C-alpha positions as CSV (number, residue, x, y, z in Angstrom):
1,X,-50.5,-22.5,-37.6
2,X,-50.1,-19.5,-35.6
3,X,-47.6,-16.8,-36.8
4,X,-45.5,-14.9,-34.3
5,X,-44.8,-11.2,-35.0
6,X,-41.3,-10.4,-36.0
7,X,-40.6,-8.6,-32.7
8,X,-41.4,-11.8,-30.9
9,X,-39.2,-13.9,-33.0
10,X,-36.3,-11.4,-32.4
11,X,-37.0,-11.6,-28.7
12,X,-36.8,-15.3,-28.7
13,X,-33.8,-15.5,-30.8
14,X,-31.9,-13.0,-28.4
15,X,-33.0,-15.0,-25.5
16,X,-31.6,-18.2,-26.9
17,X,-28.3,-16.4,-28.0
18,X,-28.0,-15.0,-24.3
19,X,-28.4,-18.5,-23.0
20,X,-25.7,-20.0,-25.5
21,X,-23.3,-17.1,-24.5
22,X,-24.0,-17.8,-20.8
23,X,-23.4,-21.6,-21.4
24,X,-20.3,-20.9,-23.3
25,X,-18.9,-18.5,-20.5
26,X,-19.8,-21.2,-17.8
27,X,-17.8,-23.9,-19.7
28,X,-14.9,-21.5,-20.0
29,X,-14.9,-20.7,-16.3
30,X,-15.4,-24.3,-15.1
31,X,-12.5,-25.5,-16.9
32,X,-9.8,-23.5,-14.8
33,X,-11.7,-24.5,-11.7
34,X,-11.6,-28.1,-12.6
35,X,-7.8,-27.7,-13.3
36,X,-7.3,-25.8,-10.0
37,X,-8.9,-28.7,-8.0
38,X,-5.9,-30.7,-8.6
39,X,-3.8,-28.7,-6.1
40,X,-2.6,-30.7,-3.1
41,X,-1.2,-28.0,-0.9
42,X,-1.3,-24.3,-0.1
43,X,1.0,-22.0,1.9
44,X,-0.4,-19.0,3.5
45,X,2.1,-16.3,4.2
46,X,1.2,-13.3,6.4
47,X,2.4,-10.0,4.8
48,X,5.1,-8.2,3.1
49,X,5.6,-5.4,5.6
50,X,6.8,-7.2,8.8
51,X,9.9,-8.5,7.0
52,X,11.0,-8.7,3.5
53,X,11.8,-12.3,4.0
54,X,8.3,-13.5,3.0
55,X,8.9,-12.0,-0.5
56,X,12.5,-12.5,-0.9
57,X,13.0,-15.9,0.6
58,X,9.8,-18.0,1.8
59,X,7.7,-17.7,-1.3
60,X,10.3,-18.6,-3.9
61,X,11.8,-21.3,-1.7
62,X,8.5,-22.7,-1.1
63,X,7.4,-22.8,-4.6
64,X,10.8,-24.5,-5.6
65,X,10.5,-27.0,-2.8
66,X,7.0,-28.1,-4.0
67,X,8.1,-28.2,-7.5
68,X,11.0,-30.4,-6.6
69,X,8.5,-32.6,-4.6
70,X,6.2,-32.7,-7.6
71,X,3.3,-31.4,-5.5
72,X,1.0,-29.0,-7.1
73,X,0.5,-26.1,-4.6
74,X,-0.1,-22.4,-4.4
75,X,1.7,-19.9,-2.3
76,X,-0.3,-16.9,-1.2
77,X,0.3,-13.8,0.8
78,X,-2.5,-12.3,3.0
79,X,-1.0,-8.8,2.9
80,X,-1.5,-8.2,6.6
81,X,-5.3,-9.0,6.3
82,X,-6.6,-11.7,8.6
83,X,-9.8,-12.0,6.9
84,X,-8.1,-12.2,3.4
85,X,-5.9,-15.0,4.8
86,X,-9.1,-17.1,5.8
87,X,-10.6,-16.4,2.3
88,X,-7.4,-17.7,0.9
89,X,-7.7,-20.8,3.0
90,X,-11.3,-21.4,1.8
91,X,-10.1,-20.9,-1.8
92,X,-7.4,-23.4,-1.4
93,X,-9.7,-26.0,0.3
94,X,-12.3,-25.4,-2.6
95,X,-9.5,-26.2,-5.0
96,X,-8.8,-29.5,-3.3
97,X,-5.8,-28.7,-0.9
98,X,-5.3,-31.5,1.5
99,X,-2.6,-29.6,3.5
100,X,-2.5,-26.1,4.6
101,X,0.8,-24.4,5.5
102,X,-0.3,-21.6,7.8
103,X,1.9,-18.6,8.8
104,X,-0.9,-16.9,10.9
105,X,-1.4,-13.3,11.3
106,X,-3.3,-13.4,14.7
107,X,-4.2,-16.2,17.2
108,X,-7.9,-15.9,16.5
109,X,-7.5,-16.0,12.7
110,X,-4.9,-18.9,13.0
111,X,-7.5,-20.8,15.1
112,X,-10.3,-20.0,12.8
113,X,-8.4,-21.2,9.8
114,X,-7.1,-24.2,11.3
115,X,-10.5,-25.3,12.5
116,X,-11.9,-24.7,8.9
117,X,-9.3,-26.8,7.3
118,X,-9.6,-29.6,9.9
119,X,-13.3,-29.5,9.7
120,X,-13.0,-30.1,5.9
121,X,-10.6,-33.0,6.3
122,X,-7.3,-31.2,5.6
123,X,-4.3,-31.3,7.7
124,X,-2.6,-27.9,8.9
125,X,1.2,-27.5,9.3
126,X,2.0,-24.5,11.6
127,X,4.6,-22.8,9.4
128,X,7.1,-20.6,11.3
129,X,4.5,-19.5,13.9
130,X,2.7,-21.9,16.3
131,X,-1.1,-21.5,16.4
132,X,-1.3,-22.0,20.2
133,X,-4.0,-24.6,21.2
134,X,-4.8,-25.6,17.7
135,X,-5.5,-28.9,16.0
136,X,-2.5,-28.5,13.6
137,X,-0.7,-31.8,12.7
138,X,2.8,-30.5,12.5
139,X,5.0,-27.5,13.4
140,X,8.1,-26.4,11.3
141,X,10.1,-23.5,12.5
142,X,13.4,-22.3,14.0
143,X,14.5,-22.4,17.6
144,X,12.7,-19.0,18.2
145,X,13.9,-18.5,21.8
146,X,17.4,-19.3,20.7
147,X,17.1,-16.5,18.1
148,X,16.2,-14.0,20.9
149,X,19.2,-15.2,23.1
150,X,21.6,-14.7,20.1
151,X,20.1,-11.2,19.8
152,X,20.6,-10.5,23.5
153,X,24.2,-11.8,23.4
154,X,24.8,-9.9,20.3
155,X,23.9,-6.8,21.8
156,X,26.2,-7.3,24.9
157,X,28.9,-8.2,22.6
158,X,28.4,-5.0,20.7
159,X,28.4,-2.8,23.9
160,X,31.5,-4.6,25.2
161,X,33.3,-4.0,21.8
162,X,32.3,-0.2,22.0
163,X,33.6,0.1,25.7
164,X,30.1,1.0,27.0
165,X,29.2,-2.1,28.8
166,X,30.9,-1.1,32.1
167,X,29.3,2.4,31.8
168,X,25.9,1.4,32.8
169,X,24.5,1.8,29.2
170,X,20.7,2.8,28.5
171,X,19.0,0.1,26.4
172,X,15.8,0.2,24.4
173,X,13.7,-2.8,23.4
174,X,11.7,-2.8,20.2
175,X,9.7,-5.9,20.0
176,X,7.6,-7.5,17.3
177,X,3.9,-7.8,17.5
178,X,1.8,-8.7,20.7
179,X,-0.2,-11.0,18.5
180,X,2.7,-13.0,17.3
181,X,3.7,-16.0,19.4
182,X,7.2,-15.8,18.0
183,X,7.7,-12.3,18.9
184,X,7.1,-13.4,22.5
185,X,9.6,-16.1,22.1
186,X,12.3,-13.8,20.7
187,X,11.6,-11.4,23.7
188,X,11.9,-14.0,26.1
189,X,15.2,-14.9,24.5
190,X,16.7,-11.6,24.6
191,X,15.1,-10.7,28.1
192,X,16.7,-13.8,29.5
193,X,20.1,-12.1,28.8
194,X,19.1,-8.5,29.5
195,X,16.9,-8.6,32.6
196,X,19.7,-10.1,34.9
197,X,21.8,-7.2,33.8
198,X,18.9,-4.7,34.6
199,X,18.4,-6.3,37.9
200,X,22.2,-6.0,38.7
201,X,22.3,-2.4,37.7
202,X,24.8,-3.2,34.9
203,X,22.3,-1.9,32.3
204,X,19.4,0.5,32.6
205,X,16.1,0.2,30.6
206,X,15.3,3.4,28.9
207,X,12.3,5.5,29.9
208,X,9.4,4.1,28.0
209,X,12.1,1.8,26.4
210,X,10.3,-1.5,26.1
211,X,7.7,-1.4,23.3
212,X,6.0,-3.4,20.7
213,X,6.0,-2.2,17.1
214,X,3.5,-4.7,15.4
215,X,6.4,-5.4,13.0
216,X,6.0,-2.2,11.3
217,X,9.2,-0.2,10.5
218,X,7.3,3.0,10.2
219,X,5.8,2.6,13.6
220,X,9.2,1.4,15.0
221,X,10.8,4.7,13.7
222,X,8.2,6.9,15.3
223,X,8.4,4.9,18.6
224,X,12.3,5.3,18.6
225,X,12.2,9.0,17.8
226,X,10.1,9.3,20.8
227,X,12.4,7.1,23.0
228,X,15.3,9.4,22.0
229,X,13.3,12.5,22.8
230,X,12.2,11.2,26.3
231,X,15.8,10.1,27.0
232,X,17.7,13.1,25.9
233,X,19.1,11.0,23.1
234,X,20.8,9.0,25.8
235,X,20.4,5.4,24.4
236,X,23.4,3.3,24.0
237,X,21.9,0.0,22.7
238,X,18.9,-1.5,21.0
239,X,17.4,-4.9,21.2
240,X,15.6,-4.8,18.0
241,X,13.5,-7.8,17.0
242,X,14.3,-7.9,13.3
243,X,16.2,-6.1,10.5
244,X,13.3,-4.0,9.5
245,X,13.0,-2.5,13.0
246,X,16.8,-2.3,13.1
247,X,16.7,-0.3,9.9
248,X,14.2,2.1,11.5
249,X,16.5,2.6,14.5
250,X,19.4,3.3,12.1
251,X,17.4,5.8,10.1
252,X,16.3,7.6,13.2
253,X,20.0,7.8,14.5
254,X,21.2,9.3,11.3
255,X,18.3,11.8,11.2
256,X,19.3,12.9,14.7
257,X,22.9,13.3,13.8
258,X,23.9,10.4,16.2
259,X,26.7,8.1,15.9
260,X,26.3,4.2,15.5
261,X,25.2,2.1,18.6
262,X,24.8,-1.6,19.1
263,X,21.8,-2.7,17.5
264,X,20.5,-6.3,17.0
265,X,18.4,-7.8,14.1
266,X,17.1,-10.9,12.6
267,X,16.3,-12.4,9.1
268,X,19.8,-11.6,7.4
269,X,17.9,-9.3,4.8
270,X,20.1,-7.5,2.3
271,X,19.4,-4.2,4.4
272,X,20.4,-5.9,7.6
273,X,23.6,-7.3,6.2
274,X,24.4,-3.7,4.6
275,X,23.9,-2.2,8.0
276,X,26.2,-4.6,9.6
277,X,29.1,-4.2,7.0
278,X,28.7,-0.2,7.2
279,X,28.9,-0.4,11.0
280,X,25.3,0.7,11.8
281,X,24.0,-2.9,13.1
282,X,25.8,-5.1,15.3
283,X,24.4,-8.4,14.2
284,X,21.4,-10.4,12.6
285,X,20.1,-13.9,13.0
286,X,20.2,-15.9,9.9
287,X,17.3,-18.3,9.5
288,X,17.9,-20.2,6.4
289,X,14.4,-20.3,5.0
290,X,15.4,-22.7,2.3
291,X,15.6,-25.4,5.0
292,X,12.3,-24.3,6.5
293,X,10.6,-24.5,3.0
294,X,12.2,-27.9,2.2
295,X,11.1,-29.3,5.7
296,X,7.6,-27.7,5.2
297,X,7.0,-29.2,1.7
298,X,8.4,-32.7,2.9
299,X,5.9,-32.7,5.7
300,X,3.2,-31.9,3.3
301,X,3.9,-34.7,1.0
302,X,4.1,-37.1,4.0
303,X,0.8,-35.9,5.3
304,X,-0.8,-36.2,1.8
305,X,0.6,-39.8,1.4
306,X,-0.2,-40.8,5.0
307,X,3.6,-41.4,5.7
308,X,5.3,-41.0,8.9
309,X,6.4,-37.4,9.6
310,X,10.1,-36.5,10.0
311,X,10.4,-34.7,13.3
312,X,13.3,-33.4,15.5
313,X,10.9,-33.7,18.5
314,X,7.8,-32.0,19.7
315,X,6.4,-29.0,21.2
316,X,3.7,-28.4,23.8
317,X,0.6,-27.0,22.3
318,X,-2.2,-26.7,24.7
319,X,-3.2,-30.2,26.1
320,X,-1.0,-32.1,23.3
321,X,2.4,-32.4,22.2
322,X,2.7,-31.2,18.5
323,X,5.2,-33.1,16.2
324,X,7.8,-30.6,15.2
325,X,10.9,-30.0,13.0
326,X,13.0,-27.3,14.6
327,X,15.9,-25.7,12.8
328,X,18.9,-24.0,14.5
329,X,19.4,-20.3,13.7
330,X,22.9,-18.9,13.0
331,X,24.5,-15.9,14.6
332,X,25.7,-13.4,11.9
333,X,27.9,-10.3,12.2
334,X,30.9,-8.7,10.4
335,X,33.1,-11.7,11.1
336,X,31.0,-14.3,9.2
337,X,28.5,-12.2,7.0
338,X,30.1,-13.5,3.8
339,X,28.5,-16.8,4.3
340,X,25.1,-15.3,3.4
341,X,26.2,-15.3,-0.4
342,X,28.8,-18.0,-0.4
343,X,26.1,-20.3,0.8
344,X,23.9,-19.2,-2.2
345,X,21.3,-17.7,0.1
346,X,21.8,-14.2,-1.3
347,X,23.9,-13.0,-4.1
348,X,26.9,-10.8,-3.4
349,X,25.2,-8.2,-5.8
350,X,22.3,-8.1,-3.5
351,X,24.4,-6.5,-0.8
352,X,27.7,-5.2,-2.3
353,X,26.0,-2.3,-4.4
354,X,26.1,1.4,-4.4
355,X,27.6,3.0,-1.3
356,X,28.1,-0.5,0.2
357,X,30.6,-1.8,-2.5
358,X,33.5,-0.3,-0.5
359,X,32.8,-2.4,2.5
360,X,33.0,-5.6,0.6
């Protein structure tokens, strides 16, 4: 019998040990993957910058809605990275998700993710934003043009209350993102109120006063600073697409030593409501994302179980009509802002803190 030298025996032993360690590691890593494969749905949220709503409202309410529906699901945020969102979709599908709730970042990425999911036999719910022309099975959102109409009417009401409506006020428009279908719907809403007033000479659009911010408050601040400079600080009202952008306008006005002017908003964020009660923002649009999350989770369960979808109607999407559940938005200003906490949507302590206590 041939004898192996000690160094050869040691090498063989080491190789065997490495193999055993690798096998053990593989067993450990495969266990979570197997467990993760039991998820039924994934919600893909876009970012944390365009609005605080995705962190404060959508994510926790979606998690709660899925838990209540006894559906194993993940809620992920792409942090404003379309490729990351697609990777998250791939991860969800690999883990067994049968339904993807998609709040897209761009039309191209939304279409790509939808095609990926449908190609693997999953259903897609357009969550909050419509992926135009896609193969999504369902759309759940708010009446987004109505949101913009409320913003336009709120701005007009603010100008009348301030006594500047009849003085040919100069108006600035700070829109959301060009790539966001909802932003165009919001703009079409407030423009339906404002454009006739521009045409009649009642209002005047500021020089370089209609710009897109990409939902970025920092960019919005820079743009509004420039608007003030180009118009000699002569701006009497701002159609601001959401509370984050409104906050940037407020910060700019304060930095320039200017007084409050009518400013619209959206999302009923704590900052937005604080700006309203302190007199720096005229109104916001409250979109109760609890209703959105519950409707989306319910639709996901119905799709998973092959049940009939609960709809309020349908929306045109390319060559088809997409089944939809549309929720009415709520106008909010100083007269009714307290319902934001009496309804349980926010806590009173989220708003009435620090310098804002005196307004409560």
